[in-house]
C-alpha positions in Angstrom: -21.3 64.5 39.2 -20.4 62.2 42.0 -17.0 60.9 43.1 -15.4 58.9 40.3 -17.8 60.2 37.6 -16.5 60.5 34.1 -16.7 64.0 32.7 -15.7 65.6 29.4 -14.1 69.1 29.6 -13.7 71.5 26.7 -11.8 74.8 27.0 -12.1 77.5 24.4 -12.4 77.0 20.6 -15.6 76.4 18.9 -18.0 74.1 20.7 -21.8 73.5 20.8 -24.4 71.4 22.5 -26.8 69.8 19.9 -28.2 66.5 21.3 -30.3 64.4 19.0 -33.6 62.8 20.1 -32.0 59.3 20.5 -29.0 60.5 22.5 -28.7 59.6 26.2 -29.7 62.4 28.7 -26.8 64.2 30.3 -26.3 66.4 33.3 -24.6 69.5 31.9 -22.2 71.7 33.8 -21.2 75.0 32.2 -18.3 77.0 33.6 -17.8 80.6 32.5 -15.7 83.6 33.4 -16.3 87.2 32.3 -17.3 87.6 28.7 -16.7 83.8 28.2 -20.4 83.5 29.1 -21.4 84.4 25.5 -21.3 81.0 23.9 -22.4 79.3 27.1 -25.5 81.6 27.4 -26.5 80.5 23.9 -26.2 76.9 25.1 -28.3 77.7 28.2 -31.0 79.2 25.9 -31.0 76.0 23.8 -31.3 73.9 27.0 -34.3 76.0 28.0 -35.8 75.4 24.6 -35.3 71.7 25.0 -37.0 71.7 28.4 -39.9 73.7 27.0 -40.3 71.4 24.1 -40.1 68.4 26.4 -42.8 69.8 28.7 -45.0 70.7 25.7 -44.7 67.6 23.6 -43.1 64.9 25.7 -40.8 63.7 23.0 -37.5 64.6 21.5 -34.3 64.8 23.5 -34.8 64.3 27.2 -32.7 67.0 28.9 -31.5 66.4 32.4 -30.2 69.3 34.6 -27.9 72.1 33.6 -25.8 73.9 36.1 -24.0 77.1 35.3 -21.0 78.4 37.3 -20.2 81.9 36.3 -17.5 84.2 37.7 -16.8 87.9 37.2 -15.1 90.7 39.2 -18.4 92.0 40.5 -22.1 91.6 39.9 -22.2 94.5 37.4 -19.9 92.5 35.2 -22.2 89.4 35.2 -23.6 89.6 31.7 -27.1 88.2 31.1 -27.7 87.9 34.9 -31.4 88.9 34.6 -32.0 86.5 31.8 -30.2 83.7 33.7 -32.4 84.3 36.7 -35.4 84.2 34.5 -34.4 80.8 33.1 -33.8 79.5 36.6 -37.3 80.7 37.6 -38.9 79.3 34.4 -37.2 75.9 34.9 -36.7 75.4 38.7 -34.3 72.6 39.5 -33.6 72.0 35.9 -31.5 75.1 35.2 -29.4 76.4 38.1 -26.7 78.9 38.4 -24.1 79.9 41.0 -22.5 83.3 40.4 -19.0 84.0 41.9 -17.6 87.5 42.3 -14.0 88.2 43.2 -13.8 92.0 43.7 -17.3 93.0 44.8 -17.2 96.4 46.6 -20.9 97.3 46.8 -23.9 95.5 48.3 -25.3 92.7 46.2 -28.9 93.2 45.2 -31.5 90.9 47.0 -32.5 89.2 43.8 -28.9 87.9 43.2 -27.9 87.3 46.9 -29.0 83.7 47.1 -27.0 82.8 44.0 -23.8 84.7 44.6 -20.6 83.6 46.4 -17.4 85.5 46.9 -16.2 88.7 48.3 
C-alpha cells in the first residue's frame, strides 16, 4: 500500500480468499497474532497454489504479492514458521513474511533472524 491507498480490513468471523480468473490482481496483506494464523495460513497456501498454477500454465487468476505479518510471544509460538519460510523461499518476492515477537527470552535461530523483529 502507498499513502492514501484504499484497503479493506476484516477482523475475525468467517472469511476466505477465492479470486476468480477474471478478477483484478490484488496485493494481499495478512495480519495474524498467535493461533489466529490458522485461517491465514490456509489462505497463504492457496496463494502459493495460485502462484504455482500461474507459473505453470500462465492463465487463471494473476496473483500479485502477499505479505504476512505474524506476531507471537516468542519464536516457539510462531506456528507453521518452517512452512512459511518454505513458501517464501519457493516464491521469493511474491510471498513475504515479517514475524514479530513480544517476549523473546532466548536467542533467535539464524534461519528466522532476518525475518523477526521485536524483543
